[in-house]
C-alpha positions in Angstrom: -32.7 -15.8 7.7 -32.8 -14.6 11.1 -35.0 -16.1 13.4 -37.9 -14.3 14.9 -36.5 -14.2 18.2 -33.0 -13.0 16.7 -34.8 -10.2 15.0 -35.4 -7.7 17.9 -31.7 -8.0 18.9 -30.4 -7.4 15.5 -32.4 -4.4 14.9 -31.4 -3.2 18.5 -27.6 -3.6 17.3 -28.3 -1.7 14.1 -30.3 1.2 15.9 -27.4 1.5 18.4 -24.9 1.5 15.4 -27.1 4.1 13.7 -27.0 6.4 16.6 -23.4 6.0 17.2 -22.8 7.2 13.6 -25.2 10.0 14.0 -23.9 11.2 17.3 -20.3 11.2 16.1 -21.1 13.1 13.0 -22.9 16.0 15.2 -20.2 16.2 17.8 -17.6 16.3 15.2 -19.4 19.0 13.1 -20.2 21.2 16.2 -16.6 20.9 17.2 -15.4 22.0 13.8 -17.7 25.0 13.6 -16.8 26.2 17.0 -13.0 25.5 16.4 -13.1 27.3 13.2 -13.9 30.3 15.0 -10.4 30.4 16.5 -8.7 30.0 13.0 -7.5 33.7 11.6 -9.2 35.1 8.7 -6.7 37.1 6.7 -9.4 39.1 4.8 -10.6 40.5 8.3 -7.0 42.2 9.3 -6.9 45.2 7.2 -4.0 46.6 9.0 -2.0 43.4 8.8 1.7 44.0 7.4 0.8 47.7 7.0 3.7 50.1 8.0 6.0 47.3 9.1 9.2 46.1 7.3 8.7 42.5 6.5 11.3 39.8 5.8 12.1 39.0 2.2 10.4 36.2 0.4 11.5 33.6 -2.4 8.6 32.1 -4.2 9.5 28.5 -5.7 7.1 27.7 -8.4 7.4 24.1 -9.8 5.6 23.3 -13.0 5.4 20.5 -15.7 3.4 20.8 -18.6 1.2 23.8 -17.1 1.3 26.0 -20.0 -2.5 26.8 -19.6 -1.9 28.4 -16.1 1.7 29.2 -15.6 1.7 32.7 -17.2 -1.4 33.5 -14.9 0.5 32.2 -11.7 3.6 34.2 -12.1 2.1 37.4 -13.1 -0.4 37.0 -9.9 3.0 36.7 -7.9 4.5 39.5 -9.6 1.6 41.8 -8.8 2.2 41.2 -4.9 2.0 44.3 -2.8 4.5 45.1 0.1 6.9 42.4 0.0 10.5 42.1 -1.4 9.9 39.2 -3.6 12.3 36.8 -5.8 10.5 34.2 -7.9 12.1 31.1 -9.1 10.2 29.1 -11.8 11.4 25.6 -12.3 10.5 23.8 -15.7 10.2 20.2 -14.8 11.0 18.4 -18.1 8.0 20.0 -19.5 7.0 18.8 -23.0 4.6 21.8 -23.6 5.4 25.6 -23.9 5.9 26.0 -19.9 9.3 26.5 -20.1 9.0 29.0 -23.1 6.4 30.8 -21.3 8.7 31.2 -18.1 11.7 32.3 -20.1 9.5 35.1 -21.8 8.2 36.6 -18.4 11.6 36.1 -17.2 13.0 38.4 -19.9 10.6 41.2 -19.0 10.7 40.9 -15.2 13.8 41.0 -13.1 12.3 39.4 -10.3 11.6 36.2 -12.0 14.6 33.5 -12.5 13.9 30.3 -14.5 15.6 26.8 -14.0 15.3 24.0 -16.6 15.2 20.6 -15.4 16.1 18.3 -18.1 16.8 15.1 -16.1 15.7 13.4 -13.0 18.4 12.0 -10.7 17.6 8.3 -9.1 15.6 8.4 -6.0 13.6 11.4 -6.4 10.1 12.4 -7.6 9.8 15.2 -9.9 8.3 17.8 -7.7 10.5 17.4 -4.9 13.4 17.4 -7.0 12.1 20.6 -8.7 11.6 22.4 -5.6 15.1 21.4 -4.1 16.8 22.6 -7.1 14.7 26.1 -6.7 15.4 26.3 -3.0 19.2 26.3 -3.8 19.0 29.7 -5.7 16.7 31.2 -2.9 17.6 34.4 -1.6 14.7 35.3 0.7 14.5 35.1 4.3 11.4 33.0 3.7 10.4 30.4 1.3 6.9 30.0 -0.4 6.3 26.8 -2.0 3.5 26.8 -4.5 2.2 25.3 -7.6 2.3 26.4 -11.3 -1.6 26.6 -11.3 -2.3 29.2 -8.4 -3.4 32.6 -8.6 -2.7 35.1 -5.7 -4.2 38.2 -4.6 -2.0 41.1 -4.6 -2.0 41.3 -0.8 -2.0 37.5 0.1 1.9 37.3 0.5 1.8 40.4 2.8 -0.9 39.4 4.9 0.3 35.8 5.4 4.0 36.7 6.0 2.9 39.7 8.6 0.4 37.3 10.3 3.2 34.6 10.5 6.1 36.8 11.7 3.9 38.6 14.4 2.6 35.4 15.8 5.9 33.9 16.0 5.3 31.2 13.5 8.1 29.2 11.6 5.7 27.6 8.9 2.4 29.1 7.4 -0.2 27.8 5.5 -3.0 29.9 3.8 -5.8 27.7 2.9 -6.7 28.1 -0.7 -10.2 28.7 -2.1 -11.0 26.0 -4.7 -12.5 27.1 -8.0 -15.5 25.0 -9.0 -16.2 25.1 -12.6 -18.9 22.3 -12.7 -21.7 20.6 -11.0 -19.5 17.7 -10.7 -16.7 19.7 -9.2 -18.8 20.9 -6.6 -20.3 17.6 -5.7 -17.0 15.8 -5.3 -14.8 18.9 -3.9 -17.8 19.8 -1.3 -18.0 16.2 -0.2 -14.2 15.8 0.1 -14.1 18.8 2.4 -16.8 17.9 4.5 -15.1 14.6 5.0 -11.7 16.4 5.7 -13.2 17.3 9.2 -12.1 13.9 10.3 -8.6 14.4 9.3 -7.6 17.7 10.7 -8.3 20.3 13.0 -6.9 23.6 12.2 -7.4 25.5 15.2 -5.3 22.8 16.9 -2.2 23.2 14.5 -0.5 26.0 16.2 -0.3 23.8 19.6 3.2 22.2 19.5 1.7 19.4 21.7 -0.9 18.3 19.1 1.5 16.4 17.2 -1.0 14.8 15.0 -2.5 18.2 13.9 0.0 19.2 11.6 -0.9 20.8 8.2 0.8 21.3 5.0 -1.0 22.6 1.5 0.6 22.5 -1.9 -0.7 25.8 -2.9 0.9 27.6 0.0 3.6 26.5 1.9 5.3 29.7 3.7 8.5 28.8 5.9 11.6 30.4 7.3 14.6 29.5 5.1 16.6 28.2 8.1 13.7 26.1 9.4 13.8 24.4 5.8 17.5 24.1 6.3 17.1 22.6 9.8 14.7 19.8 8.7 16.6 18.5 5.9 14.9 20.4 2.9 13.5 18.3 0.2 16.3 16.0 0.2 14.7 14.3 3.6 11.2 14.1 1.5 12.5 13.0 -1.8 10.2 10.1 -2.4 7.1 11.6 -0.9 4.3 11.3 -3.5 1.9 13.9 -1.5 4.8 16.0 -0.3 2.9 18.8 1.4 1.5 17.3 4.4 4.8 15.3 4.8 6.5 18.8 4.9 4.0 20.0 7.5 4.5 17.0 9.6 8.2 17.0 9.5 8.1 20.6 10.7 5.9 20.0 13.3 7.8 16.8 14.4 11.0 18.9 14.8 9.3 21.3 17.3 8.6 24.1 15.0 5.6 26.8 15.2 3.0 26.0 12.5 0.2 28.7 11.7 -2.8 28.5 9.4 -5.2 30.9 8.3 -8.3 31.4 5.9 -9.1 34.1 3.4 -11.5 33.7 0.8 -10.0 34.5 -2.8 -6.4 35.3 -1.3 -5.2 32.1 -2.9 -7.1 30.4 -5.6 -7.0 27.2 -7.5 -9.0 24.8 -9.7 -8.1 21.2 -8.4 -9.6 19.3 -11.4 -12.2 19.8 -14.2 -15.3 17.6 -13.8 -16.2 15.1 -11.6 -14.3 12.5 -13.6 -11.0 14.9 -13.3 -11.4 14.9 -9.4 -11.5 11.2 -9.8 -8.5 10.9 -11.8 -6.9 13.2 -9.6 -7.7 11.0 -6.6 -6.8 7.9 -8.4 -3.3 9.1 -8.7 -3.1 10.0 -5.1 -5.3 8.1 -2.7 -3.3 5.0 -2.5 -0.3 7.2 -1.3 -2.4 8.6 1.4 -2.5 5.2 3.1 1.1 4.8 2.5 0.5 2.3 0.1 -1.0 -0.3 2.5 -4.1 -2.2 1.2 -5.1 -3.3 4.8 -5.7 0.7 5.6 -7.5 1.3 2.5 -9.9 -1.4 3.1 -10.3 -0.3 6.7 -11.0 3.4 5.4 -13.5 1.9 2.6 -15.4 0.1 5.4 -15.5 3.0 7.7 -16.4 5.3 4.6 -19.3 3.0 3.8 -20.4 3.0 7.7 -20.5 6.7 8.1 -21.8 7.6 4.8 -24.2 4.9 3.2 -25.1 3.2 6.5 -27.7 5.7 7.9 -29.5 5.8 4.5 -29.7 2.0 4.1 -30.7 1.8 7.9 -33.8 3.8 7.0 -35.5 0.6 5.6 -35.6 -0.9 9.2 -38.8 1.7 10.3 -39.1 4.9 11.7 -36.9 4.3 14.4 -34.2 4.5 12.3 -35.4 7.6 10.7 -34.2 9.8 13.8 -30.6 8.9 13.6 -30.7 9.1 9.9 -32.3 12.8 10.3 -29.6 13.8 12.8 -26.8 12.8 10.5 -28.7 14.9 7.7 -28.8 17.7 10.0 -25.1 17.3 10.8 -24.0 17.3 7.4 -26.1 20.3 6.4 -24.3 22.1 9.0 -20.7 20.9 7.6 -21.8 21.9 4.1 -23.0 25.3 5.3 -19.4 25.6 7.3 -17.5 24.8 4.3 -19.4 26.7 1.7 -18.6 29.7 3.4 -14.9 29.4 2.3 -15.2 27.9 -1.1 -18.6 29.5 -2.3 -21.2 26.8 -2.9 -24.2 26.2 -0.9 -25.6 23.7 1.4 -27.4 22.0 -1.3 -24.7 20.0 -2.2 -25.8 17.9 0.6 -28.4 16.1 -2.0 -25.3 14.8 -4.0 -23.4 13.4 -0.9 -24.5 9.7 -1.2 -23.5 9.6 -4.9 -20.1 11.4 -3.9 -19.4 8.9 -1.6 -19.8 6.0 -4.2 -17.5 7.7 -6.5 -14.9 8.2 -3.7 -14.9 4.4 -3.1 -14.6 3.8 -6.7 -11.5 6.4 -6.9 -10.0 4.5 -3.7 -10.5 1.0 -4.9 -9.2 1.8 -8.5 -6.2 3.8 -7.2 -5.1 0.9 -4.9 -5.9 -1.9 -7.7 -4.1 -0.1 -10.2 -0.9 0.5 -8.0 -0.8 -3.1 -6.9 -1.4 -4.3 -10.4 1.4 -2.4 -11.9 3.7 -2.7 -8.9 3.8 0.9 -8.7 2.6 4.6 -10.0 3.8 6.8 -12.7 4.5 10.1 -11.4 5.1 13.1 -13.9 6.3 10.9 -16.5 8.5 8.5 -14.5 7.7 5.0 -13.0 8.3 4.1 -9.3 8.0 0.9 -7.7 5.8 0.4 -4.5 8.9 -1.0 -2.7 10.8 2.2 -3.4 7.9 4.4 -2.4 7.1 2.4 0.8 11.1 2.6 1.6 11.1 6.3 0.9 7.8 7.7 1.9 7.1 8.5 5.5 3.7 10.5 5.3 0.9 11.3 3.0 -2.1 13.8 2.1 -4.1 14.7 -1.2 -2.2 16.5 -3.6 -2.6 17.1 -7.2 0.9 16.5 -8.5 
């Protein structure tokens, strides 16, 4: 028990900490809202790419057991307008009908070439190897690396390619619209997107001096073929569990120009099914985000608790604690409102913010415990030891596969 004389000091410290959290949230959210005004929206550029000859593109689509979605993905790419497009579909050791569906489409469409990977060589992750194999067959001046469950608007490639080339970019990311099919998905995905404002500043991506503001998205990584070769291709990132941001970081580290744009429904993907589907994907990926270092995991867990649950718990300290907590609520409302514009959910998701924070903590600790207990992770049907992954991986981000 704290003595009576110590209590005022204790509560003053808590109040200061509460205000620190509140002001930090508000400043970051306002910075994000102002900064995102400088990020291009490809939906607003009606004339982008029209009347101009654009460079050719090769879309490389790795897929493992994506029979439910691969046909729709390839069909949406085939419907792309205004671009010269080659599609290389890579069947990465699938045990379902993925490869057969690819072959059927390829018989009808000359633009599609199918590769079947039957064995994974040592020292590679399945997805990076599949993309590397696809890149070897590419004829396009630009390469698009995407996933087997992504749906493309007919003008997405044309607009993105025109924006990248006209602005002098070497690497282009078009932020996908996440399809949300249940309240659990909306709760978790919206929370993760709000939390992401602490991780990246998209409006700084084009600044070559802003080295930490690199970006990569598995659904849409578009880059010049010569840049891909110059950075060593996927060979240099062959053991990256979360390869998309690793690619973005490597591109920026080598001094090439990155571009990013938004565009609701230009590129769409359903990341998971239900709240526990999100948790399962996070369990597979989160420890990799922290480079398989437990100390970073626990530091993040402490910070997450401080910035999510502490303002709620602090309210028991009396009315003085209510004001900073109210400030946090206002900041979060503005954050949810901003993110909802891109992914079509309302700021009412704020009401589920505390529950989502608990589930993220659970997924984070579960991901760490399982990997440490097993001594590694299983990825696309192959087991990799932590020693191997720590040696081979250099960067991380959330990814589905």
